[in-house]
PDB file of N, CA, C and O in Angstrom:
ATOM      1  N   UNK A   1       0.075 -35.161  45.259  1.00  0.00           N
ATOM      2  CA  UNK A   1      -0.319 -36.377  44.578  1.00  0.00           C
ATOM      3  C   UNK A   1      -1.504 -36.994  45.301  1.00  0.00           C
ATOM      4  O   UNK A   1      -1.536 -37.051  46.530  1.00  0.00           O
ATOM      5  N   UNK A   2      -2.459 -37.446  44.540  1.00  0.00           N
ATOM      6  CA  UNK A   2      -3.665 -38.063  45.097  1.00  0.00           C
ATOM      7  C   UNK A   2      -3.411 -39.545  45.328  1.00  0.00           C
ATOM      8  O   UNK A   2      -2.927 -40.249  44.441  1.00  0.00           O
ATOM      9  N   UNK A   3      -3.741 -40.011  46.524  1.00  0.00           N
ATOM     10  CA  UNK A   3      -3.639 -41.439  46.816  1.00  0.00           C
ATOM     11  C   UNK A   3      -4.954 -42.097  46.441  1.00  0.00           C
ATOM     12  O   UNK A   3      -5.971 -41.900  47.105  1.00  0.00           O
ATOM     13  N   UNK A   4      -4.926 -42.869  45.384  1.00  0.00           N
ATOM     14  CA  UNK A   4      -6.145 -43.536  44.913  1.00  0.00           C
ATOM     15  C   UNK A   4      -6.316 -44.922  45.518  1.00  0.00           C
ATOM     16  O   UNK A   4      -7.275 -45.629  45.209  1.00  0.00           O
ATOM     17  N   UNK A   5      -5.390 -45.303  46.374  1.00  0.00           N
ATOM     18  CA  UNK A   5      -5.507 -46.593  47.039  1.00  0.00           C
ATOM     19  C   UNK A   5      -5.122 -47.779  46.175  1.00  0.00           C
ATOM     20  O   UNK A   5      -5.445 -48.921  46.502  1.00  0.00           O
ATOM     21  N   UNK A   6      -4.434 -47.515  45.072  1.00  0.00           N
ATOM     22  CA  UNK A   6      -4.028 -48.608  44.198  1.00  0.00           C
ATOM     23  C   UNK A   6      -2.933 -49.430  44.858  1.00  0.00           C
ATOM     24  O   UNK A   6      -2.022 -48.899  45.495  1.00  0.00           O
ATOM     25  N   UNK A   7      -3.048 -50.726  44.689  1.00  0.00           N
ATOM     26  CA  UNK A   7      -1.996 -51.618  45.162  1.00  0.00           C
ATOM     27  C   UNK A   7      -0.854 -51.593  44.154  1.00  0.00           C
ATOM     28  O   UNK A   7      -1.059 -51.337  42.968  1.00  0.00           O
ATOM     29  N   UNK A   8       0.349 -51.864  44.646  1.00  0.00           N
ATOM     30  CA  UNK A   8       1.521 -51.891  43.779  1.00  0.00           C
ATOM     31  C   UNK A   8       1.607 -53.181  42.979  1.00  0.00           C
ATOM     32  O   UNK A   8       0.805 -54.099  43.151  1.00  0.00           O
ATOM     33  N   UNK A   9       2.595 -53.226  42.104  1.00  0.00           N
ATOM     34  CA  UNK A   9       2.860 -54.432  41.312  1.00  0.00           C
ATOM     35  C   UNK A   9       3.085 -55.596  42.254  1.00  0.00           C
ATOM     36  O   UNK A   9       3.690 -55.417  43.310  1.00  0.00           O
ATOM     37  N   UNK A  10       2.626 -56.760  41.910  1.00  0.00           N
ATOM     38  CA  UNK A  10       2.079 -57.223  40.628  1.00  0.00           C
ATOM     39  C   UNK A  10       0.568 -57.044  40.477  1.00  0.00           C
ATOM     40  O   UNK A  10      -0.007 -57.511  39.494  1.00  0.00           O
ATOM     41  N   UNK A  11      -0.079 -56.384  41.424  1.00  0.00           N
ATOM     42  CA  UNK A  11      -1.515 -56.119  41.280  1.00  0.00           C
ATOM     43  C   UNK A  11      -1.728 -55.207  40.073  1.00  0.00           C
ATOM     44  O   UNK A  11      -0.945 -54.284  39.849  1.00  0.00           O
ATOM     45  N   UNK A  12      -2.767 -55.454  39.306  1.00  0.00           N
ATOM     46  CA  UNK A  12      -2.965 -54.703  38.071  1.00  0.00           C
ATOM     47  C   UNK A  12      -3.723 -53.389  38.227  1.00  0.00           C
ATOM     48  O   UNK A  12      -4.128 -52.795  37.228  1.00  0.00           O
ATOM     49  N   UNK A  13      -3.924 -52.925  39.456  1.00  0.00           N
ATOM     50  CA  UNK A  13      -4.753 -51.732  39.676  1.00  0.00           C
ATOM     51  C   UNK A  13      -4.346 -50.547  38.803  1.00  0.00           C
ATOM     52  O   UNK A  13      -5.194 -49.967  38.124  1.00  0.00           O
ATOM     53  N   UNK A  14      -3.087 -50.184  38.808  1.00  0.00           N
ATOM     54  CA  UNK A  14      -2.632 -49.005  38.055  1.00  0.00           C
ATOM     55  C   UNK A  14      -2.757 -49.213  36.552  1.00  0.00           C
ATOM     56  O   UNK A  14      -3.158 -48.303  35.827  1.00  0.00           O
ATOM     57  N   UNK A  15      -2.420 -50.393  36.089  1.00  0.00           N
ATOM     58  CA  UNK A  15      -2.537 -50.684  34.658  1.00  0.00           C
ATOM     59  C   UNK A  15      -4.005 -50.692  34.245  1.00  0.00           C
ATOM     60  O   UNK A  15      -4.352 -50.176  33.182  1.00  0.00           O
ATOM     61  N   UNK A  16      -4.862 -51.268  35.068  1.00  0.00           N
ATOM     62  CA  UNK A  16      -6.296 -51.260  34.754  1.00  0.00           C
ATOM     63  C   UNK A  16      -6.836 -49.834  34.697  1.00  0.00           C
ATOM     64  O   UNK A  16      -7.710 -49.536  33.883  1.00  0.00           O
ATOM     65  N   UNK A  17      -6.328 -48.959  35.547  1.00  0.00           N
ATOM     66  CA  UNK A  17      -6.734 -47.548  35.522  1.00  0.00           C
ATOM     67  C   UNK A  17      -6.360 -46.917  34.186  1.00  0.00           C
ATOM     68  O   UNK A  17      -7.168 -46.208  33.587  1.00  0.00           O
ATOM     69  N   UNK A  18      -5.151 -47.169  33.719  1.00  0.00           N
ATOM     70  CA  UNK A  18      -4.713 -46.619  32.429  1.00  0.00           C
ATOM     71  C   UNK A  18      -5.592 -47.167  31.298  1.00  0.00           C
ATOM     72  O   UNK A  18      -5.998 -46.423  30.405  1.00  0.00           O
ATOM     73  N   UNK A  19      -5.876 -48.448  31.342  1.00  0.00           N
ATOM     74  CA  UNK A  19      -6.725 -49.048  30.311  1.00  0.00           C
ATOM     75  C   UNK A  19      -8.100 -48.381  30.293  1.00  0.00           C
ATOM     76  O   UNK A  19      -8.629 -48.075  29.225  1.00  0.00           O
ATOM     77  N   UNK A  20      -8.675 -48.158  31.470  1.00  0.00           N
ATOM     78  CA  UNK A  20      -9.983 -47.492  31.543  1.00  0.00           C
ATOM     79  C   UNK A  20      -9.910 -46.066  30.990  1.00  0.00           C
ATOM     80  O   UNK A  20     -10.786 -45.640  30.238  1.00  0.00           O
ATOM     81  N   UNK A  21      -8.859 -45.336  31.366  1.00  0.00           N
ATOM     82  CA  UNK A  21      -8.734 -43.951  30.920  1.00  0.00           C
ATOM     83  C   UNK A  21      -8.606 -43.847  29.400  1.00  0.00           C
ATOM     84  O   UNK A  21      -9.047 -42.864  28.804  1.00  0.00           O
ATOM     85  N   UNK A  22      -8.007 -44.856  28.777  1.00  0.00           N
ATOM     86  CA  UNK A  22      -7.858 -44.866  27.323  1.00  0.00           C
ATOM     87  C   UNK A  22      -8.949 -45.684  26.639  1.00  0.00           C
ATOM     88  O   UNK A  22      -8.925 -45.887  25.425  1.00  0.00           O
ATOM     89  N   UNK A  23      -9.914 -46.152  27.447  1.00  0.00           N
ATOM     90  CA  UNK A  23     -11.015 -46.961  26.920  1.00  0.00           C
ATOM     91  C   UNK A  23     -10.486 -48.113  26.065  1.00  0.00           C
ATOM     92  O   UNK A  23     -10.933 -48.327  24.938  1.00  0.00           O
ATOM     93  N   UNK A  24      -9.537 -48.838  26.621  1.00  0.00           N
ATOM     94  CA  UNK A  24      -8.846 -49.917  25.917  1.00  0.00           C
ATOM     95  C   UNK A  24      -8.986 -51.213  26.711  1.00  0.00           C
ATOM     96  O   UNK A  24      -8.844 -51.217  27.934  1.00  0.00           O
ATOM     97  N   UNK A  25      -9.259 -52.286  26.026  1.00  0.00           N
ATOM     98  CA  UNK A  25      -9.311 -53.589  26.701  1.00  0.00           C
ATOM     99  C   UNK A  25      -7.900 -54.164  26.810  1.00  0.00           C
ATOM    100  O   UNK A  25      -7.009 -53.804  26.040  1.00  0.00           O
ATOM    101  N   UNK A  26      -7.714 -55.050  27.764  1.00  0.00           N
ATOM    102  CA  UNK A  26      -6.418 -55.681  27.951  1.00  0.00           C
ATOM    103  C   UNK A  26      -5.940 -56.440  26.734  1.00  0.00           C
ATOM    104  O   UNK A  26      -4.741 -56.497  26.463  1.00  0.00           O
ATOM    105  N   UNK A  27      -6.865 -57.021  26.003  1.00  0.00           N
ATOM    106  CA  UNK A  27      -6.467 -57.798  24.828  1.00  0.00           C
ATOM    107  C   UNK A  27      -5.973 -56.919  23.681  1.00  0.00           C
ATOM    108  O   UNK A  27      -5.381 -57.422  22.726  1.00  0.00           O
ATOM    109  N   UNK A  28      -6.211 -55.619  23.766  1.00  0.00           N
ATOM    110  CA  UNK A  28      -5.740 -54.685  22.739  1.00  0.00           C
ATOM    111  C   UNK A  28      -4.568 -53.835  23.206  1.00  0.00           C
ATOM    112  O   UNK A  28      -4.247 -52.817  22.592  1.00  0.00           O
ATOM    113  N   UNK A  29      -3.932 -54.253  24.290  1.00  0.00           N
ATOM    114  CA  UNK A  29      -2.848 -53.462  24.867  1.00  0.00           C
ATOM    115  C   UNK A  29      -1.562 -54.276  24.947  1.00  0.00           C
ATOM    116  O   UNK A  29      -1.571 -55.506  24.891  1.00  0.00           O
ATOM    117  N   UNK A  30      -0.463 -53.552  25.079  1.00  0.00           N
ATOM    118  CA  UNK A  30       0.858 -54.156  25.292  1.00  0.00           C
ATOM    119  C   UNK A  30       1.504 -53.422  26.452  1.00  0.00           C
ATOM    120  O   UNK A  30       1.550 -52.192  26.468  1.00  0.00           O
ATOM    121  N   UNK A  31       2.002 -54.175  27.420  1.00  0.00           N
ATOM    122  CA  UNK A  31       2.742 -53.606  28.542  1.00  0.00           C
ATOM    123  C   UNK A  31       4.207 -53.928  28.329  1.00  0.00           C
ATOM    124  O   UNK A  31       4.572 -55.094  28.182  1.00  0.00           O
ATOM    125  N   UNK A  32       5.054 -52.902  28.310  1.00  0.00           N
ATOM    126  CA  UNK A  32       6.490 -53.088  28.146  1.00  0.00           C
ATOM    127  C   UNK A  32       7.140 -52.926  29.509  1.00  0.00           C
ATOM    128  O   UNK A  32       6.942 -51.914  30.182  1.00  0.00           O
ATOM    129  N   UNK A  33       7.920 -53.928  29.917  1.00  0.00           N
ATOM    130  CA  UNK A  33       8.547 -53.852  31.221  1.00  0.00           C
ATOM    131  C   UNK A  33       9.891 -54.544  31.265  1.00  0.00           C
ATOM    132  O   UNK A  33      10.221 -55.361  30.406  1.00  0.00           O
ATOM    133  N   UNK A  34      10.672 -54.195  32.300  1.00  0.00           N
ATOM    134  CA  UNK A  34      12.011 -54.777  32.430  1.00  0.00           C
ATOM    135  C   UNK A  34      12.200 -55.565  33.724  1.00  0.00           C
ATOM    136  O   UNK A  34      13.322 -55.941  34.062  1.00  0.00           O
ATOM    137  N   UNK A  35      11.109 -55.814  34.448  1.00  0.00           N
ATOM    138  CA  UNK A  35      11.199 -56.617  35.668  1.00  0.00           C
ATOM    139  C   UNK A  35      10.124 -57.690  35.659  1.00  0.00           C
ATOM    140  O   UNK A  35       9.124 -57.577  34.951  1.00  0.00           O
ATOM    141  N   UNK A  36      10.337 -58.725  36.447  1.00  0.00           N
ATOM    142  CA  UNK A  36       9.324 -59.782  36.517  1.00  0.00           C
ATOM    143  C   UNK A  36       8.033 -59.252  37.136  1.00  0.00           C
ATOM    144  O   UNK A  36       6.959 -59.788  36.864  1.00  0.00           O
ATOM    145  N   UNK A  37       8.117 -58.211  37.964  1.00  0.00           N
ATOM    146  CA  UNK A  37       6.908 -57.622  38.543  1.00  0.00           C
ATOM    147  C   UNK A  37       6.083 -56.911  37.460  1.00  0.00           C
ATOM    148  O   UNK A  37       4.853 -56.930  37.507  1.00  0.00           O
ATOM    149  N   UNK A  38       6.750 -56.291  36.497  1.00  0.00           N
ATOM    150  CA  UNK A  38       6.042 -55.687  35.361  1.00  0.00           C
ATOM    151  C   UNK A  38       5.302 -56.764  34.577  1.00  0.00           C
ATOM    152  O   UNK A  38       4.143 -56.592  34.200  1.00  0.00           O
ATOM    153  N   UNK A  39       5.987 -57.871  34.339  1.00  0.00           N
ATOM    154  CA  UNK A  39       5.395 -58.975  33.581  1.00  0.00           C
ATOM    155  C   UNK A  39       4.185 -59.535  34.320  1.00  0.00           C
ATOM    156  O   UNK A  39       3.134 -59.750  33.715  1.00  0.00           O
ATOM    157  N   UNK A  40       4.323 -59.771  35.606  1.00  0.00           N
ATOM    158  CA  UNK A  40       3.206 -60.301  36.397  1.00  0.00           C
ATOM    159  C   UNK A  40       2.024 -59.335  36.410  1.00  0.00           C
ATOM    160  O   UNK A  40       0.873 -59.763  36.327  1.00  0.00           O
ATOM    161  N   UNK A  41       2.303 -58.030  36.513  1.00  0.00           N
ATOM    162  CA  UNK A  41       1.223 -57.047  36.496  1.00  0.00           C
ATOM    163  C   UNK A  41       0.467 -57.113  35.172  1.00  0.00           C
ATOM    164  O   UNK A  41      -0.764 -57.117  35.156  1.00  0.00           O
ATOM    165  N   UNK A  42       1.201 -57.164  34.069  1.00  0.00           N
ATOM    166  CA  UNK A  42       0.562 -57.248  32.760  1.00  0.00           C
ATOM    167  C   UNK A  42      -0.300 -58.495  32.651  1.00  0.00           C
ATOM    168  O   UNK A  42      -1.446 -58.424  32.206  1.00  0.00           O
ATOM    169  N   UNK A  43       0.237 -59.620  33.050  1.00  0.00           N
ATOM    170  CA  UNK A  43      -0.519 -60.872  32.963  1.00  0.00           C
ATOM    171  C   UNK A  43      -1.760 -60.821  33.851  1.00  0.00           C
ATOM    172  O   UNK A  43      -2.820 -61.314  33.466  1.00  0.00           O
ATOM    173  N   UNK A  44      -1.631 -60.227  35.039  1.00  0.00           N
ATOM    174  CA  UNK A  44      -2.776 -60.106  35.948  1.00  0.00           C
ATOM    175  C   UNK A  44      -3.866 -59.198  35.387  1.00  0.00           C
ATOM    176  O   UNK A  44      -5.030 -59.313  35.772  1.00  0.00           O
ATOM    177  N   UNK A  45      -3.497 -58.301  34.485  1.00  0.00           N
ATOM    178  CA  UNK A  45      -4.467 -57.407  33.844  1.00  0.00           C
ATOM    179  C   UNK A  45      -4.970 -57.965  32.512  1.00  0.00           C
ATOM    180  O   UNK A  45      -5.819 -57.351  31.865  1.00  0.00           O
ATOM    181  N   UNK A  46      -4.456 -59.115  32.101  1.00  0.00           N
ATOM    182  CA  UNK A  46      -4.860 -59.693  30.824  1.00  0.00           C
ATOM    183  C   UNK A  46      -4.255 -58.976  29.633  1.00  0.00           C
ATOM    184  O   UNK A  46      -4.858 -58.920  28.561  1.00  0.00           O
ATOM    185  N   UNK A  47      -3.066 -58.428  29.819  1.00  0.00           N
ATOM    186  CA  UNK A  47      -2.385 -57.639  28.797  1.00  0.00           C
ATOM    187  C   UNK A  47      -1.165 -58.406  28.282  1.00  0.00           C
ATOM    188  O   UNK A  47      -0.514 -59.124  29.040  1.00  0.00           O
ATOM    189  N   UNK A  48      -0.860 -58.253  26.999  1.00  0.00           N
ATOM    190  CA  UNK A  48       0.329 -58.840  26.400  1.00  0.00           C
ATOM    191  C   UNK A  48       1.551 -58.276  27.113  1.00  0.00           C
ATOM    192  O   UNK A  48       1.724 -57.059  27.189  1.00  0.00           O
ATOM    193  N   UNK A  49       2.384 -59.143  27.627  1.00  0.00           N
ATOM    194  CA  UNK A  49       3.555 -58.734  28.415  1.00  0.00           C
ATOM    195  C   UNK A  49       4.816 -58.816  27.562  1.00  0.00           C
ATOM    196  O   UNK A  49       5.267 -59.905  27.205  1.00  0.00           O
ATOM    197  N   UNK A  50       5.379 -57.658  27.242  1.00  0.00           N
ATOM    198  CA  UNK A  50       6.590 -57.580  26.433  1.00  0.00           C
ATOM    199  C   UNK A  50       7.760 -57.181  27.322  1.00  0.00           C
ATOM    200  O   UNK A  50       7.811 -56.062  27.831  1.00  0.00           O
ATOM    201  N   UNK A  51       8.688 -58.096  27.503  1.00  0.00           N
ATOM    202  CA  UNK A  51       9.857 -57.830  28.324  1.00  0.00           C
ATOM    203  C   UNK A  51      10.987 -57.229  27.508  1.00  0.00           C
ATOM    204  O   UNK A  51      11.154 -57.531  26.326  1.00  0.00           O
ATOM    205  N   UNK A  52      11.764 -56.366  28.166  1.00  0.00           N
ATOM    206  CA  UNK A  52      12.963 -55.812  27.543  1.00  0.00           C
ATOM    207  C   UNK A  52      14.162 -56.241  28.380  1.00  0.00           C
ATOM    208  O   UNK A  52      14.193 -56.035  29.593  1.00  0.00           O
ATOM    209  N   UNK A  53      15.143 -56.838  27.718  1.00  0.00           N
ATOM    210  CA  UNK A  53      16.250 -57.473  28.444  1.00  0.00           C
ATOM    211  C   UNK A  53      17.383 -56.529  28.821  1.00  0.00           C
ATOM    212  O   UNK A  53      18.355 -56.970  29.435  1.00  0.00           O
ATOM    213  N   UNK A  54      17.295 -55.246  28.478  1.00  0.00           N
ATOM    214  CA  UNK A  54      18.379 -54.324  28.796  1.00  0.00           C
ATOM    215  C   UNK A  54      18.149 -53.577  30.114  1.00  0.00           C
ATOM    216  O   UNK A  54      18.898 -52.661  30.453  1.00  0.00           O
ATOM    217  N   UNK A  55      17.124 -53.968  30.840  1.00  0.00           N
ATOM    218  CA  UNK A  55      16.829 -53.297  32.108  1.00  0.00           C
ATOM    219  C   UNK A  55      17.335 -54.090  33.296  1.00  0.00           C
ATOM    220  O   UNK A  55      18.487 -54.524  33.327  1.00  0.00           O
ATOM    221  N   UNK A  56      16.464 -54.272  34.270  1.00  0.00           N
ATOM    222  CA  UNK A  56      16.854 -54.904  35.528  1.00  0.00           C
ATOM    223  C   UNK A  56      17.010 -56.417  35.443  1.00  0.00           C
ATOM    224  O   UNK A  56      17.824 -56.994  36.164  1.00  0.00           O
ATOM    225  N   UNK A  57      16.240 -57.067  34.570  1.00  0.00           N
ATOM    226  CA  UNK A  57      16.307 -58.524  34.549  1.00  0.00           C
ATOM    227  C   UNK A  57      16.494 -59.062  33.143  1.00  0.00           C
ATOM    228  O   UNK A  57      16.124 -58.425  32.156  1.00  0.00           O
ATOM    229  N   UNK A  58      17.078 -60.253  33.076  1.00  0.00           N
ATOM    230  CA  UNK A  58      17.430 -60.845  31.788  1.00  0.00           C
ATOM    231  C   UNK A  58      16.253 -61.579  31.145  1.00  0.00           C
ATOM    232  O   UNK A  58      15.196 -61.752  31.752  1.00  0.00           O
ATOM    233  N   UNK A  59      16.466 -62.002  29.910  1.00  0.00           N
ATOM    234  CA  UNK A  59      15.431 -62.676  29.130  1.00  0.00           C
ATOM    235  C   UNK A  59      14.893 -63.919  29.829  1.00  0.00           C
ATOM    236  O   UNK A  59      13.681 -64.123  29.880  1.00  0.00           O
ATOM    237  N   UNK A  60      15.769 -64.740  30.360  1.00  0.00           N
ATOM    238  CA  UNK A  60      15.341 -65.971  31.021  1.00  0.00           C
ATOM    239  C   UNK A  60      14.384 -65.668  32.178  1.00  0.00           C
ATOM    240  O   UNK A  60      13.338 -66.305  32.304  1.00  0.00           O
ATOM    241  N   UNK A  61      14.742 -64.707  33.010  1.00  0.00           N
ATOM    242  CA  UNK A  61      13.897 -64.362  34.159  1.00  0.00           C
ATOM    243  C   UNK A  61      12.548 -63.835  33.703  1.00  0.00           C
ATOM    244  O   UNK A  61      11.514 -64.211  34.256  1.00  0.00           O
ATOM    245  N   UNK A  62      12.549 -62.973  32.704  1.00  0.00           N
ATOM    246  CA  UNK A  62      11.296 -62.409  32.211  1.00  0.00           C
ATOM    247  C   UNK A  62      10.399 -63.494  31.619  1.00  0.00           C
ATOM    248  O   UNK A  62       9.194 -63.506  31.869  1.00  0.00           O
ATOM    249  N   UNK A  63      10.974 -64.398  30.841  1.00  0.00           N
ATOM    250  CA  UNK A  63      10.186 -65.496  30.256  1.00  0.00           C
ATOM    251  C   UNK A  63       9.684 -66.451  31.326  1.00  0.00           C
ATOM    252  O   UNK A  63       8.553 -66.934  31.253  1.00  0.00           O
ATOM    253  N   UNK A  64      10.523 -66.725  32.321  1.00  0.00           N
ATOM    254  CA  UNK A  64      10.118 -67.622  33.411  1.00  0.00           C
ATOM    255  C   UNK A  64       8.881 -67.092  34.127  1.00  0.00           C
ATOM    256  O   UNK A  64       8.059 -67.867  34.616  1.00  0.00           O
ATOM    257  N   UNK A  65       8.755 -65.775  34.188  1.00  0.00           N
ATOM    258  CA  UNK A  65       7.627 -65.171  34.889  1.00  0.00           C
ATOM    259  C   UNK A  65       6.460 -64.829  33.960  1.00  0.00           C
ATOM    260  O   UNK A  65       5.537 -64.117  34.354  1.00  0.00           O
ATOM    261  N   UNK A  66       6.504 -65.335  32.732  1.00  0.00           N
ATOM    262  CA  UNK A  66       5.332 -65.255  31.863  1.00  0.00           C
ATOM    263  C   UNK A  66       5.358 -64.263  30.732  1.00  0.00           C
ATOM    264  O   UNK A  66       4.322 -64.038  30.107  1.00  0.00           O
ATOM    265  N   UNK A  67       6.501 -63.651  30.433  1.00  0.00           N
ATOM    266  CA  UNK A  67       6.551 -62.701  29.314  1.00  0.00           C
ATOM    267  C   UNK A  67       6.096 -63.387  28.029  1.00  0.00           C
ATOM    268  O   UNK A  67       6.514 -64.506  27.730  1.00  0.00           O
ATOM    269  N   UNK A  68       5.244 -62.714  27.282  1.00  0.00           N
ATOM    270  CA  UNK A  68       4.783 -63.257  26.005  1.00  0.00           C
ATOM    271  C   UNK A  68       5.870 -63.158  24.948  1.00  0.00           C
ATOM    272  O   UNK A  68       5.914 -63.959  24.015  1.00  0.00           O
ATOM    273  N   UNK A  69       6.739 -62.178  25.097  1.00  0.00           N
ATOM    274  CA  UNK A  69       7.891 -61.990  24.206  1.00  0.00           C
ATOM    275  C   UNK A  69       8.922 -61.162  24.963  1.00  0.00           C
ATOM    276  O   UNK A  69       8.588 -60.419  25.886  1.00  0.00           O
ATOM    277  N   UNK A  70      10.181 -61.304  24.554  1.00  0.00           N
ATOM    278  CA  UNK A  70      11.266 -60.499  25.130  1.00  0.00           C
ATOM    279  C   UNK A  70      12.119 -59.996  23.979  1.00  0.00           C
ATOM    280  O   UNK A  70      12.468 -60.755  23.076  1.00  0.00           O
ATOM    281  N   UNK A  71      12.452 -58.715  24.016  1.00  0.00           N
ATOM    282  CA  UNK A  71      13.310 -58.129  22.994  1.00  0.00           C
ATOM    283  C   UNK A  71      14.597 -57.641  23.637  1.00  0.00           C
ATOM    284  O   UNK A  71      14.648 -57.357  24.834  1.00  0.00           O
ATOM    285  N   UNK A  72      15.645 -57.551  22.808  1.00  0.00           N
ATOM    286  CA  UNK A  72      16.947 -57.135  23.326  1.00  0.00           C
ATOM    287  C   UNK A  72      17.372 -55.761  22.828  1.00  0.00           C
ATOM    288  O   UNK A  72      18.401 -55.239  23.256  1.00  0.00           O
ATOM    289  N   UNK A  73      16.584 -55.167  21.922  1.00  0.00           N
ATOM    290  CA  UNK A  73      16.885 -53.834  21.389  1.00  0.00           C
ATOM    291  C   UNK A  73      15.581 -53.048  21.241  1.00  0.00           C
ATOM    292  O   UNK A  73      14.545 -53.618  20.900  1.00  0.00           O
ATOM    293  N   UNK A  74      15.633 -51.747  21.495  1.00  0.00           N
ATOM    294  CA  UNK A  74      14.411 -50.940  21.384  1.00  0.00           C
ATOM    295  C   UNK A  74      13.727 -51.037  20.021  1.00  0.00           C
ATOM    296  O   UNK A  74      12.499 -51.001  19.943  1.00  0.00           O
ATOM    297  N   UNK A  75      14.503 -51.158  18.954  1.00  0.00           N
ATOM    298  CA  UNK A  75      13.908 -51.225  17.614  1.00  0.00           C
ATOM    299  C   UNK A  75      13.023 -52.459  17.438  1.00  0.00           C
ATOM    300  O   UNK A  75      12.174 -52.480  16.547  1.00  0.00           O
ATOM    301  N   UNK A  76      13.203 -53.467  18.255  1.00  0.00           N
ATOM    302  CA  UNK A  76      12.411 -54.693  18.144  1.00  0.00           C
ATOM    303  C   UNK A  76      11.012 -54.543  18.733  1.00  0.00           C
ATOM    304  O   UNK A  76      10.126 -55.339  18.422  1.00  0.00           O
ATOM    305  N   UNK A  77      10.800 -53.544  19.573  1.00  0.00           N
ATOM    306  CA  UNK A  77       9.484 -53.358  20.205  1.00  0.00           C
ATOM    307  C   UNK A  77       8.416 -53.167  19.144  1.00  0.00           C
ATOM    308  O   UNK A  77       7.375 -53.824  19.185  1.00  0.00           O
ATOM    309  N   UNK A  78       8.658 -52.281  18.199  1.00  0.00           N
ATOM    310  CA  UNK A  78       7.673 -52.000  17.158  1.00  0.00           C
ATOM    311  C   UNK A  78       7.381 -53.248  16.326  1.00  0.00           C
ATOM    312  O   UNK A  78       6.234 -53.474  15.938  1.00  0.00           O
ATOM    313  N   UNK A  79       8.404 -54.061  16.046  1.00  0.00           N
ATOM    314  CA  UNK A  79       8.194 -55.282  15.273  1.00  0.00           C
ATOM    315  C   UNK A  79       7.250 -56.238  15.997  1.00  0.00           C
ATOM    316  O   UNK A  79       6.380 -56.844  15.372  1.00  0.00           O
ATOM    317  N   UNK A  80       7.418 -56.372  17.302  1.00  0.00           N
ATOM    318  CA  UNK A  80       6.530 -57.246  18.090  1.00  0.00           C
ATOM    319  C   UNK A  80       5.110 -56.708  18.067  1.00  0.00           C
ATOM    320  O   UNK A  80       4.158 -57.472  17.909  1.00  0.00           O
ATOM    321  N   UNK A  81       4.958 -55.391  18.223  1.00  0.00           N
ATOM    322  CA  UNK A  81       3.617 -54.791  18.209  1.00  0.00           C
ATOM    323  C   UNK A  81       2.967 -54.986  16.841  1.00  0.00           C
ATOM    324  O   UNK A  81       1.788 -55.335  16.771  1.00  0.00           O
ATOM    325  N   UNK A  82       3.701 -54.770  15.762  1.00  0.00           N
ATOM    326  CA  UNK A  82       3.156 -54.958  14.422  1.00  0.00           C
ATOM    327  C   UNK A  82       2.702 -56.397  14.208  1.00  0.00           C
ATOM    328  O   UNK A  82       1.634 -56.633  13.642  1.00  0.00           O
ATOM    329  N   UNK A  83       3.498 -57.350  14.652  1.00  0.00           N
ATOM    330  CA  UNK A  83       3.141 -58.764  14.525  1.00  0.00           C
ATOM    331  C   UNK A  83       1.871 -59.061  15.307  1.00  0.00           C
ATOM    332  O   UNK A  83       0.996 -59.792  14.843  1.00  0.00           O
ATOM    333  N   UNK A  84       1.786 -58.496  16.478  1.00  0.00           N
ATOM    334  CA  UNK A  84       0.616 -58.718  17.334  1.00  0.00           C
ATOM    335  C   UNK A  84      -0.638 -58.134  16.715  1.00  0.00           C
ATOM    336  O   UNK A  84      -1.702 -58.750  16.792  1.00  0.00           O
ATOM    337  N   UNK A  85      -0.543 -56.970  16.107  1.00  0.00           N
ATOM    338  CA  UNK A  85      -1.695 -56.325  15.497  1.00  0.00           C
ATOM    339  C   UNK A  85      -2.201 -57.120  14.296  1.00  0.00           C
ATOM    340  O   UNK A  85      -3.404 -57.173  14.041  1.00  0.00           O
ATOM    341  N   UNK A  86      -1.283 -57.733  13.565  1.00  0.00           N
ATOM    342  CA  UNK A  86      -1.671 -58.467  12.353  1.00  0.00           C
ATOM    343  C   UNK A  86      -2.229 -59.856  12.655  1.00  0.00           C
ATOM    344  O   UNK A  86      -2.717 -60.527  11.745  1.00  0.00           O
ATOM    345  N   UNK A  87      -2.168 -60.297  13.896  1.00  0.00           N
ATOM    346  CA  UNK A  87      -2.681 -61.648  14.238  1.00  0.00           C
ATOM    347  C   UNK A  87      -4.189 -61.691  14.200  1.00  0.00           C
ATOM    348  O   UNK A  87      -4.784 -62.737  14.459  1.00  0.00           O
TER     349      UNK A  87
END
């Protein structure tokens, strides 16, 4: 594995790398995560932060740390993305 010197979460280095590789701006992306560190990383990269409450942390914790939305079932992820695209 190559060490690229990226800092870990909540620094957005790794997420910014993915955005560059896909030639995508943060405003056109969605980061799905189950920890407050995922949410902070997304926000630090200027990306919509979608929390999932069935992982490590609950809805309240994810929202407290800045999640733009939190879903409780996988089927809800697509609904949030569709709503976001139509805005």
